[in-house]
C-alpha positions as CSV (number, residue, x, y, z in Angstrom):
1,X,-27.7,47.7,-42.8
2,X,-26.8,51.1,-41.3
3,X,-23.2,50.8,-42.6
4,X,-23.0,54.4,-43.8
5,X,-24.7,55.8,-40.6
6,X,-22.3,53.7,-38.5
7,X,-19.3,55.0,-40.2
8,X,-20.4,58.7,-39.8
9,X,-21.2,58.3,-36.2
10,X,-18.0,56.4,-35.5
11,X,-16.0,59.3,-37.0
12,X,-17.9,61.8,-34.7
13,X,-17.4,59.7,-31.6
14,X,-13.7,59.3,-32.2
15,X,-13.3,63.1,-32.2
16,X,-15.2,63.3,-28.8
17,X,-13.1,60.5,-27.3
18,X,-10.0,62.6,-27.8
19,X,-11.4,65.5,-25.8
20,X,-10.3,65.8,-22.1
21,X,-13.8,67.0,-21.2
22,X,-17.1,67.8,-22.9
23,X,-18.1,71.4,-23.3
24,X,-21.2,73.0,-24.8
25,X,-19.1,73.8,-27.9
26,X,-17.8,70.3,-28.7
27,X,-21.2,68.8,-27.8
28,X,-22.8,71.2,-30.3
29,X,-20.3,70.2,-33.0
30,X,-20.9,66.5,-32.3
31,X,-24.7,67.0,-32.4
32,X,-24.4,68.8,-35.7
33,X,-22.5,65.8,-37.1
34,X,-25.1,63.4,-35.7
35,X,-27.8,65.5,-37.3
36,X,-26.1,65.3,-40.7
37,X,-25.5,61.6,-40.4
38,X,-29.1,60.9,-39.7
39,X,-30.3,63.1,-42.6
40,X,-27.9,61.3,-44.9
41,X,-29.3,58.0,-43.7
42,X,-32.7,59.3,-44.9
43,X,-34.3,59.6,-41.5
44,X,-37.4,61.7,-41.5
45,X,-36.7,65.4,-40.5
46,X,-39.2,65.5,-37.6
47,X,-37.6,62.4,-36.2
48,X,-34.1,63.9,-36.5
49,X,-35.1,67.1,-34.8
50,X,-36.7,65.4,-31.9
51,X,-33.8,62.9,-31.5
52,X,-31.1,65.7,-31.5
53,X,-33.1,67.7,-29.0
54,X,-33.3,64.8,-26.6
55,X,-29.6,64.0,-26.9
56,X,-28.7,67.6,-26.4
57,X,-30.7,67.8,-23.2
58,X,-29.2,64.7,-21.8
59,X,-25.6,65.5,-23.0
60,X,-25.7,68.9,-21.2
61,X,-27.1,67.3,-18.0
62,X,-25.4,66.0,-15.0
63,X,-25.1,62.4,-16.3
64,X,-22.5,63.4,-18.9
65,X,-20.9,66.4,-17.1
66,X,-20.0,64.4,-14.0
67,X,-18.9,61.3,-15.8
68,X,-15.2,60.2,-15.5
69,X,-15.4,59.3,-19.2
70,X,-17.6,62.0,-20.8
71,X,-17.0,60.8,-24.4
72,X,-18.3,57.4,-23.5
73,X,-21.2,58.8,-21.5
74,X,-22.2,60.8,-24.6
75,X,-22.2,57.6,-26.7
76,X,-24.4,55.9,-24.1
77,X,-26.9,58.8,-24.3
78,X,-27.0,58.4,-28.1
79,X,-27.4,54.6,-27.8
80,X,-30.3,55.1,-25.3
81,X,-32.1,57.6,-27.6
82,X,-31.5,55.4,-30.7
83,X,-33.1,52.5,-28.8
84,X,-36.0,54.7,-27.7
85,X,-36.8,56.0,-31.1
86,X,-37.0,52.5,-32.5
87,X,-39.2,51.2,-29.7
88,X,-37.2,50.2,-26.6
89,X,-37.7,46.5,-26.9
90,X,-38.8,43.7,-29.2
91,X,-42.6,43.4,-29.4
92,X,-43.5,39.9,-30.4
93,X,-46.6,38.8,-32.2
94,X,-49.8,38.7,-30.1
95,X,-51.3,35.2,-30.6
96,X,-53.3,35.2,-27.4
97,X,-56.6,34.5,-29.0
98,X,-58.8,31.5,-29.5
99,X,-57.3,29.7,-32.6
100,X,-57.0,30.4,-35.4
101,X,-55.0,33.6,-34.7
102,X,-55.3,35.5,-38.0
103,X,-52.5,37.6,-39.3
104,X,-53.1,40.0,-42.2
105,X,-50.2,41.3,-44.3
106,X,-50.7,44.6,-46.2
107,X,-48.4,46.7,-48.3
108,X,-47.4,48.0,-51.7
109,X,-46.6,45.8,-54.7
110,X,-42.9,44.8,-54.7
111,X,-42.5,45.2,-50.9
112,X,-42.0,41.4,-50.5
113,X,-45.4,40.5,-48.9
114,X,-45.6,37.0,-50.5
115,X,-42.1,36.0,-49.5
116,X,-42.6,37.5,-46.1
117,X,-45.8,35.4,-45.7
118,X,-43.7,32.3,-46.2
119,X,-40.9,33.5,-43.9
120,X,-43.4,34.3,-41.1
121,X,-45.1,30.9,-41.5
122,X,-41.8,29.2,-41.2
123,X,-40.8,31.3,-38.2
124,X,-44.1,30.4,-36.4
125,X,-43.8,26.7,-37.4
126,X,-40.2,26.3,-36.3
127,X,-39.8,28.8,-33.4
128,X,-43.3,28.9,-32.0
129,X,-44.3,25.3,-32.9
130,X,-47.5,26.5,-34.4
131,X,-49.7,24.7,-37.0
132,X,-49.9,27.3,-39.8
133,X,-52.2,27.8,-42.8
134,X,-51.3,30.4,-45.5
135,X,-53.6,31.9,-48.2
136,X,-53.2,34.5,-51.0
137,X,-56.0,36.9,-51.9
138,X,-54.0,38.6,-54.6
139,X,-56.3,37.7,-57.5
140,X,-54.6,40.4,-59.7
141,X,-51.4,38.5,-59.9
142,X,-51.9,34.7,-60.4
143,X,-48.1,34.4,-60.2
144,X,-48.3,35.6,-56.6
145,X,-50.7,32.8,-55.7
146,X,-48.5,30.2,-57.4
147,X,-45.4,31.6,-55.7
148,X,-47.0,31.3,-52.2
149,X,-48.2,27.7,-53.0
150,X,-44.7,26.8,-54.2
151,X,-43.0,28.2,-51.1
152,X,-45.6,26.6,-48.8
153,X,-45.0,23.2,-50.4
154,X,-41.2,23.6,-50.0
155,X,-41.6,24.4,-46.3
156,X,-44.3,21.7,-45.7
157,X,-46.8,24.4,-44.6
158,X,-50.5,24.1,-45.4
159,X,-51.7,26.3,-48.3
160,X,-55.4,27.3,-48.8
161,X,-56.1,27.2,-52.6
162,X,-57.3,30.3,-54.5
163,X,-57.6,31.6,-58.0
164,X,-57.9,34.8,-60.0
165,X,-61.6,34.1,-60.7
166,X,-62.6,34.5,-57.1
167,X,-63.3,37.5,-54.9
168,X,-60.6,38.2,-52.2
169,X,-63.2,38.3,-49.5
170,X,-64.6,34.8,-50.6
171,X,-61.1,33.4,-50.6
172,X,-60.4,34.8,-47.1
173,X,-63.7,33.5,-45.6
174,X,-63.1,30.0,-47.0
175,X,-59.5,29.9,-45.6
176,X,-60.8,31.0,-42.2
177,X,-63.4,28.2,-42.3
178,X,-60.7,25.7,-43.2
179,X,-58.4,27.0,-40.4
180,X,-61.2,26.5,-37.9
181,X,-62.3,23.1,-39.1
182,X,-58.8,21.7,-39.4
183,X,-57.7,23.2,-36.0
184,X,-54.9,25.5,-37.3
185,X,-53.2,27.7,-34.7
186,X,-52.5,30.5,-37.2
187,X,-53.9,31.7,-40.5
188,X,-51.7,34.2,-42.5
189,X,-53.5,36.1,-45.2
190,X,-51.4,37.7,-48.0
191,X,-53.2,40.6,-49.6
192,X,-52.8,42.3,-53.0
193,X,-50.5,45.2,-53.4
194,X,-50.4,48.1,-55.9
195,X,-47.6,50.1,-57.3
196,X,-48.9,53.1,-55.3
197,X,-51.5,53.8,-52.7
198,X,-55.0,54.0,-54.2
199,X,-58.5,54.1,-52.9
200,X,-59.6,50.7,-54.4
201,X,-56.7,48.9,-52.8
202,X,-57.4,50.5,-49.4
203,X,-61.1,49.7,-49.6
204,X,-60.4,46.0,-50.4
205,X,-57.9,45.6,-47.6
206,X,-60.1,47.5,-45.1
207,X,-63.0,45.1,-46.0
208,X,-60.8,42.1,-45.5
209,X,-59.6,43.5,-42.2
210,X,-63.1,44.3,-41.0
211,X,-64.4,40.8,-41.9
212,X,-61.5,38.7,-40.6
213,X,-60.8,40.8,-37.5
214,X,-57.1,39.7,-37.4
215,X,-55.3,39.8,-34.1
216,X,-52.3,41.2,-36.0
217,X,-52.4,43.5,-39.0
218,X,-48.8,44.0,-40.2
219,X,-47.6,46.5,-42.8
220,X,-44.8,45.0,-45.0
221,X,-42.5,47.7,-46.4
222,X,-39.3,47.8,-48.4
223,X,-36.6,49.4,-46.1
224,X,-34.7,50.5,-49.2
225,X,-37.3,53.3,-49.7
226,X,-36.0,55.1,-46.7
227,X,-38.3,57.7,-45.1
228,X,-40.8,57.1,-47.9
229,X,-41.4,53.8,-46.1
230,X,-42.4,55.6,-43.0
231,X,-44.7,58.0,-44.9
232,X,-46.4,55.1,-46.7
233,X,-46.7,53.3,-43.3
234,X,-48.5,56.4,-42.0
235,X,-51.0,56.3,-44.8
236,X,-51.8,52.6,-44.2
237,X,-51.9,53.3,-40.4
238,X,-54.6,55.9,-41.0
239,X,-56.7,53.4,-43.0
240,X,-56.0,50.2,-41.0
241,X,-55.6,49.3,-37.3
242,X,-52.0,48.3,-37.8
243,X,-50.4,46.4,-35.0
244,X,-46.8,46.4,-36.4
245,X,-44.4,46.6,-39.3
246,X,-42.1,44.2,-41.1
247,X,-39.1,45.8,-42.8
248,X,-38.0,43.8,-45.8
249,X,-34.7,43.9,-47.8
250,X,-32.9,45.2,-44.7
251,X,-29.8,43.4,-45.6
252,X,-29.4,45.7,-48.7
253,X,-30.3,48.9,-46.8
254,X,-27.0,50.7,-46.0
255,X,-28.7,53.8,-44.6
256,X,-31.4,52.6,-42.2
257,X,-33.7,55.6,-42.5
258,X,-36.9,53.5,-42.5
259,X,-36.0,51.7,-39.3
260,X,-35.3,54.9,-37.5
261,X,-38.4,56.7,-38.7
262,X,-41.3,54.3,-38.7
263,X,-41.9,53.9,-35.0
264,X,-41.8,57.7,-34.4
265,X,-44.1,58.5,-37.3
266,X,-46.7,55.7,-36.9
267,X,-46.4,54.9,-33.3
268,X,-46.4,51.2,-34.3
269,X,-43.5,48.8,-33.6
270,X,-41.2,47.1,-36.1
271,X,-41.7,43.5,-35.3
272,X,-39.4,41.8,-37.9
273,X,-36.6,42.5,-40.3
274,X,-36.3,40.6,-43.6
275,X,-32.5,40.0,-44.0
276,X,-32.3,38.1,-47.3
277,X,-34.3,36.2,-49.9
278,X,-34.1,32.8,-48.2
279,X,-37.2,31.7,-46.1
280,X,-35.2,31.6,-42.9
281,X,-34.0,35.2,-43.3
282,X,-36.5,36.8,-40.9
283,X,-35.3,38.2,-37.6
284,X,-37.3,39.6,-34.7
285,X,-36.5,43.3,-34.4
286,X,-34.7,44.2,-31.2
287,X,-34.2,48.0,-30.9
288,X,-31.5,47.8,-28.3
289,X,-29.5,45.3,-30.4
290,X,-29.9,47.3,-33.5
291,X,-28.7,50.5,-31.7
292,X,-25.6,48.6,-30.6
293,X,-24.9,47.5,-34.2
294,X,-25.3,51.1,-35.4
295,X,-22.7,52.3,-32.8
296,X,-20.3,49.5,-33.7
297,X,-20.8,47.7,-30.4
298,X,-21.8,44.5,-32.1
299,X,-24.8,42.2,-31.3
300,X,-23.5,39.1,-29.6
301,X,-26.9,38.0,-28.4
302,X,-28.2,37.7,-31.9
303,X,-25.0,36.0,-33.0
304,X,-25.4,33.4,-30.2
305,X,-29.1,32.8,-31.2
306,X,-28.0,32.3,-34.8
307,X,-25.4,29.7,-33.6
308,X,-28.0,27.9,-31.6
309,X,-30.8,27.9,-34.2
310,X,-29.0,27.7,-37.6
311,X,-25.8,25.6,-37.0
312,X,-26.4,21.9,-37.5
313,X,-25.5,20.6,-34.0
314,X,-25.5,17.0,-35.2
315,X,-22.9,17.7,-37.9
316,X,-20.8,19.8,-35.5
317,X,-20.8,17.0,-32.9
318,X,-19.8,14.5,-35.6
319,X,-16.9,16.7,-36.6
320,X,-15.9,17.1,-32.9
321,X,-15.8,13.3,-32.5
322,X,-13.9,12.9,-35.7
323,X,-11.2,15.4,-34.5
324,X,-11.1,13.8,-31.1
325,X,-10.3,10.5,-32.6
326,X,-7.3,12.0,-34.4
327,X,-8.9,11.9,-37.8
328,X,-7.9,14.8,-40.0
329,X,-10.0,17.8,-40.9
330,X,-10.4,17.5,-44.7
331,X,-11.9,19.7,-47.5
332,X,-15.3,17.9,-47.1
333,X,-15.4,19.3,-43.5
334,X,-14.1,22.7,-44.7
335,X,-17.0,22.8,-47.2
336,X,-19.5,22.0,-44.5
337,X,-18.2,24.9,-42.4
338,X,-18.8,27.2,-45.3
339,X,-22.4,25.9,-45.6
340,X,-22.9,26.5,-41.8
341,X,-21.5,30.0,-42.2
342,X,-23.9,30.7,-45.1
343,X,-26.9,29.7,-42.9
344,X,-25.9,32.4,-40.4
345,X,-25.9,35.1,-43.1
346,X,-22.5,34.6,-44.5
347,X,-19.3,36.3,-43.4
348,X,-20.9,39.7,-43.7
349,X,-23.8,38.8,-41.5
350,X,-21.6,37.3,-38.8
351,X,-19.0,40.2,-38.9
352,X,-21.8,42.8,-38.6
353,X,-22.7,41.4,-35.2
354,X,-19.2,41.4,-33.8
355,X,-18.1,44.2,-31.5
356,X,-15.5,46.7,-32.6
357,X,-16.0,46.4,-36.4
358,X,-16.1,50.2,-36.7
359,X,-12.5,50.3,-35.6
360,X,-11.2,48.1,-38.4
361,X,-9.4,49.9,-41.3
362,X,-11.5,50.4,-44.4
363,X,-9.1,48.2,-46.4
364,X,-9.9,45.3,-44.1
365,X,-13.6,45.9,-44.0
366,X,-13.8,46.0,-47.7
367,X,-12.3,42.5,-47.9
368,X,-15.1,41.1,-45.7
369,X,-17.7,39.9,-48.2
370,X,-19.4,36.7,-49.2
371,X,-18.0,36.6,-52.7
372,X,-14.9,35.0,-51.4
373,X,-16.9,32.3,-49.5
374,X,-18.9,31.5,-52.7
375,X,-15.8,31.2,-54.7
376,X,-14.2,28.9,-52.2
377,X,-17.3,26.7,-52.2
378,X,-17.2,26.5,-56.0
379,X,-13.6,25.5,-56.0
380,X,-14.2,22.6,-53.5
381,X,-17.2,21.5,-55.5
382,X,-15.0,21.2,-58.6
383,X,-12.8,18.6,-56.9
384,X,-13.3,14.9,-57.0
385,X,-14.3,13.1,-53.7
386,X,-10.8,11.7,-53.5
387,X,-9.3,15.1,-53.7
388,X,-11.5,16.6,-51.0
389,X,-10.6,13.8,-48.7
390,X,-6.9,13.9,-49.4
391,X,-5.8,17.4,-50.5
392,X,-2.2,16.4,-50.5
393,X,-2.6,14.9,-54.0
394,X,-3.5,18.3,-55.5
395,X,-0.6,18.8,-57.8
396,X,-0.2,21.5,-60.5
397,X,-2.3,19.8,-63.2
398,X,-5.1,19.0,-60.8
399,X,-5.2,22.6,-59.6
400,X,-5.4,23.9,-63.1
401,X,-8.3,21.5,-63.8
402,X,-10.1,22.6,-60.6
403,X,-9.6,26.3,-61.5
404,X,-11.0,25.8,-64.9
405,X,-14.0,23.8,-63.6
406,X,-14.9,26.5,-61.0
407,X,-14.4,29.5,-63.2
408,X,-11.5,30.8,-61.0
409,X,-7.8,31.3,-61.3
410,X,-5.1,28.9,-60.1
411,X,-4.1,31.5,-57.6
412,X,-7.6,31.3,-56.1
413,X,-7.1,27.5,-55.7
414,X,-3.8,28.1,-54.0
415,X,-5.3,30.7,-51.6
416,X,-8.1,28.3,-50.7
417,X,-5.6,25.5,-49.9
418,X,-3.6,27.9,-47.8
419,X,-6.6,29.0,-45.8
420,X,-7.7,25.3,-45.5
421,X,-4.3,24.5,-44.1
422,X,-4.6,27.3,-41.5
423,X,-8.1,26.1,-40.6
424,X,-6.8,22.5,-40.3
425,X,-4.3,23.6,-37.6
426,X,-6.9,25.5,-35.7
427,X,-9.3,22.5,-35.8
428,X,-6.5,20.1,-34.7
429,X,-5.9,22.2,-31.6
430,X,-9.7,22.5,-30.9
431,X,-10.2,18.8,-31.4
432,X,-7.4,17.8,-29.0
433,X,-8.9,19.8,-26.2
434,X,-12.6,19.3,-27.0
435,X,-12.5,22.9,-28.0
436,X,-15.7,22.9,-30.1
437,X,-17.8,21.7,-27.3
438,X,-16.3,24.3,-25.0
439,X,-16.9,27.1,-27.5
440,X,-20.6,26.2,-27.8
441,X,-20.9,25.9,-24.0
442,X,-19.2,29.3,-23.6
443,X,-21.7,30.8,-26.0
444,X,-24.6,29.4,-24.1
445,X,-23.2,30.7,-20.8
446,X,-22.8,34.2,-22.4
447,X,-26.5,34.1,-23.4
448,X,-27.6,33.1,-19.9
449,X,-25.7,36.2,-18.6
450,X,-27.4,38.6,-21.1
451,X,-28.9,40.6,-18.3
452,X,-25.4,41.6,-17.2
453,X,-24.3,42.5,-20.8
454,X,-24.7,46.0,-22.3
455,X,-27.8,46.6,-24.5
456,X,-27.6,44.5,-27.7
457,X,-25.1,42.2,-26.1
458,X,-22.2,44.2,-27.5
459,X,-19.0,45.2,-25.8
460,X,-18.9,48.7,-24.2
461,X,-17.1,51.3,-26.4
462,X,-13.5,52.0,-25.4
463,X,-12.6,55.4,-24.1
C-alpha cells in the first residue's frame, strides 16, 4: 500500500535534503511535487488543498526556518500532517455496553463485508478474548450466508443460521435474542450490499440499524476504489450513524487515496485495514504508523506485534533448543521458517515495515516479492523426508526430479540450496550464542520503549 506515493515523496525529499537551507522558492517547488503526488495517489482534491495549505504554513514558520536540519524538519511537518489527516491515533472498537455489543457492517457488494465479518470475529475472539456470534442478513445472495457459515465453522465461531426465505429484520432480531440468551459478548451482523447505492438498500440497512441500535456501525469499503471510496462513505455516513470505517484490499492498493481521504471527508475514523484474503489479515489502523510507512521510515512497532502474535513461539523455542544441542538446521526447519514468514504477510509485508526501504535501488526492491518464497516452499515440498533432513544427498538426478516435481528449473533448486546453506550458517551462529532468544527479547524491549521511538516506530530520516 502507498508504494507509488512513497516513491514520489521520497524523490521530493531527496531534493530538499541536498539544499543548504530552505527558502520560500524551494519549499514552493516541494509543495507542488507533494500536491502532484497526492493527486496521483487519488486523494480527494479538497483534502489535497487543505493538506498542502497546512504544510505550507508550518514549513514557512519558525519550526522549520530555525532548524539545524531544515530538510528533515520539513519531512517531520509532512509526517505530522499526514498523521493528522488520517486521524492522529488508532480508535479501537467501543464495546463498553451491556452484552451483547452489536456491530453492524454496511457497504457495497464486492467490498468484502462477509470476509471482513469473519476477520473481525477472529480478531475479537483471539485478541480481545470475546465470545462472538456472527449472522448474515444477506437474503439476496444465499452464497454469502453459506460463505459466512463456512468461515465461522473454520474459525470455531458461533454462527446464527438464516435463509433467503426470511426477512433481514427477522433474522437480525432472532440473532440478537440468541446472543442475549447464550451470553455472547459480541454480535456481528453482516448486511446485504448492492452494486451501487440505491434507496432500497439504504432503507433496509437504516431499519436494521434503528432496530438493533448497534454500538458500532462500520462502513466496509474497497480501498482500490480510491477517492470514490471516500465519496461512497460520505453517502453512507449521511444515511447511517457510522462510527468508523474498515478499508479492505489495502494490500493491493498501491496508491492509498482512500486512506488519506476518508477521515477528512466523513469525519469518521478508519479502524481497521484488511491486508489480504486470510482471516488473520486484519490490522488495527494506526495513522502515525501508516504515515511513517508512507515516508519510508518503516513501522517497527507493527512488525514487533506481528512477531509476537503470529510467530509460533513453541516451534521457535524447539528450534532454538535443537540448535543449542548442536543439531543441524535442516530443510524441514527452513520450510518452517518460510511458513512463519508467510504468517507475517510474507517477505513483502515484512519489508514494507522496515525503515529505509525507500533508499533501496529499484532493482533490489523489484526482487522483493513473495513469488520466490512460494517457489522455495514448493521445491522443499517436492523432496522426500530423507532429503529434507539430509540435503547433502541431493545429487544431480535428485535435483532434476525435485525441479520437475515442483514445476521449477534445476537452477531454482540450486539457488534454494545455496540460500539454505547461508541460512544454516546464520542459524549455527545464533544457536551457539542463544541468539534467537536474545533477538525476541530485544524485540520486546524495543516495544516497551515505544514512547521514546519516532511516530510509527520507524527510524528518523537521515539528513
